[in-house]
C-alpha positions in Angstrom: 5.9 3.9 18.5 2.3 4.2 17.1 0.0 2.3 19.2 -2.0 1.0 16.5 1.1 -1.2 15.2 1.6 -2.6 18.7 1.3 -6.4 18.8 -1.5 -7.9 20.7 -0.1 -10.2 23.2 -2.7 -12.6 24.1 -4.6 -15.3 22.3 -7.9 -16.4 23.3 -7.2 -19.9 24.3 -7.6 -22.7 26.7 -4.3 -24.5 25.6 -1.7 -23.5 27.9 0.6 -23.8 24.9 -1.3 -21.4 22.6 -1.5 -19.0 25.8 2.5 -18.9 25.8 2.6 -17.3 22.1 2.6 -13.6 21.3 1.0 -13.2 18.0 1.1 -10.1 15.6 -1.9 -8.0 14.6 -5.8 -8.6 14.3 -7.3 -10.8 11.8 -8.3 -7.7 9.9 -5.2 -6.6 9.7 -3.8 -9.8 8.8 -6.0 -10.2 5.6 -5.4 -6.7 4.6 -1.6 -6.2 4.8 0.9 -7.6 2.5 3.3 -7.6 5.3 1.3 -10.1 7.5 -0.4 -12.4 5.1 0.2 -15.9 3.4 2.6 -15.3 0.7 3.5 -16.8 -2.7 6.6 -19.2 -2.6 7.1 -21.7 -5.4 5.5 -20.8 -9.0 5.5 -22.3 -12.3 4.6 -19.9 -15.4 5.1 -19.5 -18.8 4.5 -16.5 -21.1 5.3 -15.2 -24.6 8.8 -14.8 -25.7 10.1 -15.6 -29.3 13.7 -16.9 -28.7 16.1 -19.3 -29.5 15.2 -22.6 -27.4 17.5 -22.8 -24.2 18.4 -26.1 -22.9 18.4 -29.8 -24.7 15.7 -30.1 -27.4 13.8 -33.3 -28.3 13.2 -34.6 -31.7 11.0 -36.5 -33.4 10.9 -38.0 -37.1 8.5 -36.3 -39.3 8.9 -37.5 -43.2 12.3 -39.1 -42.3 13.5 -35.7 -41.0 14.2 -34.8 -37.2 12.2 -32.1 -36.0 12.4 -30.2 -32.4 9.2 -30.9 -30.7 10.2 -29.8 -26.9 13.0 -29.2 -24.7 14.1 -30.3 -21.0 13.8 -28.0 -18.3 17.4 -26.3 -17.7 18.8 -25.1 -14.6 21.2 -22.5 -15.0 23.2 -22.8 -11.9 24.0 -26.6 -11.4 26.1 -26.2 -8.5 23.5 -24.4 -6.1 20.7 -26.2 -4.2 17.1 -25.9 -4.3 16.3 -22.6 -5.2 17.5 -21.8 -8.7 15.5 -21.1 -11.3 14.2 -23.9 -13.8 13.7 -22.5 -17.0 12.4 -24.5 -20.2 11.3 -23.4 -23.9 8.0 -24.1 -25.3 6.0 -24.3 -28.3 9.0 -25.3 -30.6 8.4 -24.6 -34.3 10.8 -25.0 -37.4 12.9 -27.7 -38.7 16.4 -26.4 -39.9 16.3 -23.4 -37.3 14.0 -24.3 -34.5 12.7 -21.2 -32.5 10.3 -21.3 -29.2 7.7 -18.7 -28.7 7.2 -19.5 -25.0 9.2 -19.4 -21.9 8.5 -21.5 -18.5 10.0 -20.7 -15.2 9.6 -23.0 -12.3 11.2 -21.2 -9.3 10.6 -19.8 -5.9 10.7 -15.8 -6.4 11.3 -14.6 -2.6 14.6 -16.9 -2.7 15.6 -15.7 -5.9 15.0 -12.1 -5.3 15.8 -11.8 -1.5 18.0 -15.1 -0.7 15.5 -16.7 1.5 11.8 -18.0 1.0 10.9 -17.5 4.8 9.4 -13.9 4.2 7.3 -13.1 1.1 4.5 -11.0 -0.3 1.0 -11.9 -1.8 1.4 -10.0 -5.2 1.9 -12.7 -8.0 2.0 -10.1 -10.6 5.1 -8.5 -9.1 6.8 -11.7 -8.6 6.2 -12.9 -12.5 7.3 -9.5 -13.8 10.5 -9.4 -11.6 11.5 -13.2 -12.6 10.9 -12.6 -16.1 12.8 -9.4 -16.5 15.6 -10.8 -14.6 16.0 -13.9 -16.2 15.9 -12.4 -19.9 18.9 -10.0 -18.6 20.8 -13.2 -17.6 20.3 -14.9 -20.9 20.6 -11.6 -23.0 17.2 -12.4 -24.5 15.5 -9.5 -26.2 11.8 -9.7 -25.9 9.5 -7.4 -28.1 7.5 -4.6 -26.8 4.5 -6.3 -26.9 5.8 -9.5 -25.3 7.2 -7.4 -22.2 3.7 -5.7 -21.8 1.8 -8.8 -21.7 4.4 -9.8 -18.8 4.1 -6.6 -17.0 0.2 -7.0 -17.2 -0.5 -10.5 -16.4 -1.0 -12.4 -19.7 1.2 -15.0 -18.5 -0.1 -18.8 -17.9 -0.1 -20.1 -14.3 0.6 -23.8 -13.7 1.0 -24.0 -10.3 1.3 -21.8 -7.0 2.5 -22.7 -3.4 0.9 -20.4 -1.1 2.9 -20.4 2.5 2.2 -18.9 5.6 4.6 -19.3 9.2 2.4 -19.4 12.2 3.6 -18.4 15.8 4.1 -21.8 17.8 5.4 -23.1 20.7 9.3 -23.7 20.3 9.8 -27.7 20.3 6.2 -28.7 19.5 6.7 -29.0 15.7 7.4 -32.8 15.6 4.5 -33.3 17.8 2.0 -31.5 15.6 3.4 -33.3 12.5 3.3 -36.7 14.2 -0.5 -35.9 15.3 -1.2 -34.7 11.7 0.1 -38.2 10.5 -2.0 -39.8 13.0 -5.1 -38.1 12.1 -4.9 -39.1 8.3 -5.0 -42.7 7.4 -4.4 -42.4 3.7 -3.5 -39.8 1.2 -0.3 -39.0 2.9 3.4 -38.6 2.0 6.1 -38.3 4.6 9.9 -37.7 3.6 11.2 -36.7 6.8 10.1 -36.9 10.7 9.7 -32.9 10.6 7.6 -32.9 7.4 4.5 -34.1 6.1 2.3 -33.8 2.7 -1.5 -34.5 2.5 -3.3 -34.8 -0.7 -1.8 -37.8 -2.5 -3.4 -40.9 -4.1 -1.1 -43.5 -3.4 2.5 -42.5 -4.5 1.2 -39.7 -6.9 0.0 -36.3 -5.7 -3.4 -35.1 -6.6 -4.1 -32.9 -10.0 -5.5 -30.3 -8.0 -4.2 -29.5 -4.8 -2.1 -30.7 -2.0 -0.5 -29.4 1.2 2.7 -29.7 3.5 3.3 -28.8 7.0 6.8 -28.9 8.2 9.4 -27.2 10.3 11.1 -24.5 8.5 13.7 -24.0 11.1 15.2 -27.5 10.5 15.5 -27.0 6.6 17.0 -23.6 7.3 19.5 -24.8 9.8 20.6 -27.6 7.5 20.9 -24.8 4.8 22.9 -22.2 6.4 25.6 -24.0 8.4 27.7 -20.7 9.1 24.4 -18.2 9.1 25.4 -14.5 8.9 24.0 -11.7 11.2 20.7 -11.5 8.8 20.1 -15.4 8.5 20.5 -15.6 12.4 17.7 -13.3 12.6 15.6 -15.4 10.5 16.6 -18.6 12.2 15.7 -17.4 15.6 12.4 -16.3 14.5 11.8 -19.4 12.7 12.5 -21.3 16.0 9.1 -20.7 16.9 7.2 -21.3 13.9 5.4 -23.8 12.2 5.0 -23.5 8.2 2.0 -24.9 6.2 2.1 -24.7 2.6 -0.9 -25.1 0.2 -0.2 -26.0 -3.4 -2.7 -25.4 -6.0 -2.1 -27.4 -9.5 -3.4 -26.3 -12.9 -6.7 -28.2 -13.3 -7.9 -26.3 -9.9 -6.5 -22.9 -11.2 -8.5 -23.4 -14.1 -11.8 -24.3 -12.5 -11.3 -21.2 -10.0 -10.6 -18.9 -13.1 -6.6 -18.3 -11.8 -5.0 -19.9 -14.8 -3.7 -16.6 -15.8 -1.6 -13.9 -13.7 -4.0 -11.3 -14.2 -6.5 -13.5 -12.9 -5.1 -13.1 -9.3 -5.0 -9.1 -9.4 -8.1 -8.8 -7.2 -7.9 -12.3 -5.4 -8.0 -12.1 -1.4 -4.7 -14.3 -1.2 -5.4 -15.0 2.7 -8.8 -15.9 2.4 -8.0 -18.6 -0.6 -5.0 -19.9 1.5 -7.3 -20.4 4.7 -10.1 -22.0 2.6 -7.9 -24.8 1.3 -6.0 -25.4 4.5 -9.8 -25.9 6.3 -10.3 -28.6 3.5 -7.5 -31.0 4.9 -7.4 -32.7 8.0 -4.9 -30.2 10.1 -6.5 -28.2 12.3 -8.5 -31.1 13.9 -5.5 -33.3 14.7 -5.8 -32.2 18.4 -9.2 -32.1 19.9 -10.5 -32.0 23.5 -12.4 -34.9 25.1 -15.8 -33.4 26.2 -17.5 -34.3 29.3 -21.2 -35.7 29.0 -22.5 -32.4 30.2 -20.9 -30.7 27.3 -22.5 -33.0 24.8 -26.3 -32.7 26.1 -27.1 -30.4 23.1 -26.6 -33.6 20.8 -29.6 -35.2 19.2 -30.2 -38.8 20.2 -28.9 -39.9 16.5 -26.1 -37.5 16.4 -25.0 -38.6 20.0 -25.2 -42.4 19.0 -22.8 -41.5 16.0 -20.3 -39.6 18.2 -20.2 -42.4 20.7 -19.3 -44.8 18.1 -16.7 -42.5 16.6 -15.3 -41.7 20.2 -14.9 -45.4 20.6 -12.8 -45.7 17.7 -15.7 -47.1 15.2 -15.3 -46.5 11.6 -18.8 -44.4 11.0 -19.3 -45.7 7.5 -19.4 -49.1 8.7 -22.6 -48.1 10.5 -24.1 -45.3 8.4 -24.4 -44.7 4.5 -22.4 -41.8 3.0 -25.0 -39.0 3.6 -25.8 -40.0 7.1 -22.2 -39.9 8.0 -22.0 -36.2 6.4 -25.0 -35.2 8.2 -23.8 -36.4 11.5 -20.1 -34.8 11.2 -21.8 -31.6 10.2 -24.3 -31.7 13.0 -21.7 -32.7 16.0 -19.6 -30.1 14.5 -22.0 -27.3 14.6 -23.4 -28.6 18.4 -20.4 -29.4 20.2 -17.6 -28.1 18.0 -16.1 -31.6 17.7 -14.9 -32.6 14.2 -15.7 -36.3 13.3 -14.0 -36.3 10.2 -10.8 -36.4 11.9 -9.5 -40.1 12.6 -7.3 -39.1 15.5 -9.7 -39.2 18.6 -9.9 -36.4 21.2 -7.6 -36.7 24.6 -8.7 -34.9 27.8 -5.5 -32.3 28.0 -4.5 -32.0 24.3 -1.3 -30.5 24.5 -1.8 -28.1 21.3 -4.6 -26.4 19.9 -4.1 -26.3 15.7 -7.6 -24.8 15.4 -6.3 -21.8 17.5 -2.8 -21.6 16.1 -3.4 -21.9 12.2 -5.4 -19.0 11.8 -4.9 -15.5 10.2 -3.9 -13.4 13.4 -1.4 -15.9 14.1 0.6 -15.3 11.0 4.3 -14.5 11.3 4.7 -11.0 10.1 7.3 -9.5 7.8 9.6 -8.0 10.8 10.8 -4.3 10.8 14.1 -5.3 10.4 13.5 -7.5 7.4 12.2 -4.5 5.6 14.7 -2.2 6.8 17.9 -4.5 5.8 16.7 -3.6 2.2 16.4 -7.5 1.6 12.9 -7.7 1.6 11.3 -7.8 -1.9 8.1 -5.7 -1.2 5.1 -5.7 -3.8 5.2 -3.3 -6.1 9.4 -3.1 -6.6 9.0 -5.0 -10.1 7.1 -2.2 -11.2 9.3 0.5 -9.7 12.4 -1.2 -11.1 11.5 -2.6 -14.5 8.3 -0.5 -15.5 10.2 2.3 -17.5 10.8 -0.7 -19.9 7.4 -0.9 -21.4 7.6 0.8 -24.4 3.9 0.4 -25.9 2.0 3.5 -26.7 -0.1 4.8 -23.6 -3.3 4.4 -25.9 -2.4 0.8 -26.4 -1.6 0.1 -22.5 -4.6 -1.1 -20.1 -5.1 0.3 -16.6 -1.7 -0.4 -15.0 -2.4 -2.7 -11.6 -2.4 -0.8 -8.0 1.0 -0.8 -6.8 1.4 -0.8 -3.0 4.7 1.1 -1.9 5.7 0.6 1.7 6.0 3.6 4.3 6.5 3.8 8.0 2.8 3.2 8.8 2.6 -0.1 7.2 5.4 -1.8 9.1 4.1 -4.0 11.8 5.3 -3.0 15.2 7.0 -6.5 16.0 8.5 -5.9 19.3 8.6 -9.7 19.8 10.2 -10.3 16.6 12.7 -7.6 17.3 13.6 -9.0 20.8 13.9 -12.6 19.4 16.5 -11.1 16.5 19.0 -9.5 18.8 
């Protein structure tokens, strides 16, 4: 085997639990490789397609005549669970013969294209192209050459995206981590199940900008796959030692970021974006060590007083103004590495260190057996399978997006994953 693809077998950590893990490649490789990066999970997108509306129509009276103004989301296969494609016709016009001008999809592309969403990739364009082409075939719709061209080159609106990563994790510690995250966030949280928690809520309503869900994916897959086959069993064995964190970005934030169109994602570092918003939530600071007095000697008097108050369970806004609190949080974090933005206080021997586990180099890679099985939908496959359908003349077509095609050198050498999957 090529030694450069071998898995690094150590994690620089003081945590016994963290030292027991065997993560994949280096941080730089994790950011650069589609096979070892956060991936797109659920998406909601809509693009141009002139068609007869799909699903139940909504009507309003205009001049005493019913006029179609919208349609309900339609799930083609009602017998299947969670991960089929929800379809909705949009921009409906006409009275006697209403026609829609846009088609919306809300789905999980890796689930649809490869039968599971434990692994995926970081090319939004590839997923969108594949879903549009697959679904118009399914419904026997006939897009124009211009409409198809728009799908393939990113002229498609994005309502929301979910970015996911699975992290190597000590087996059996997922529930403990979720409980700690729960205790670390006094408000703005939602917990449907003991193995899942979501942050980014205002009362019962989620944020219109972003949210995050941390959960034990193995529990969900075990419930879904009651009688797993050989391939599913391999995924289950891998998921048992993983922890999943899903960042959800909604349309208001996407507009602010300039990511409201699929084409806007073409040069985005998906890994950097994922970890930026992961850091915005009180997750990684849910376990922190209790430092000795000697380790706190670098703090100035004011910051030391604030740290002592916080350590003893005091709510800092009761003692300081907002600006002063922010100043002391920044100073303490920069000096001794303790984050006073956390509600959960440090402990002498924390059983986990999420700050060291939820990092790029600890992302579970797509295993070699997953690719060699032929089931993995790799980035660039949509262009390969559907690219010939583009009918516009060459001079009318913009420069096509760069397509990544896997070869043997791109496979992460995952000896640990292979061993787990036997």
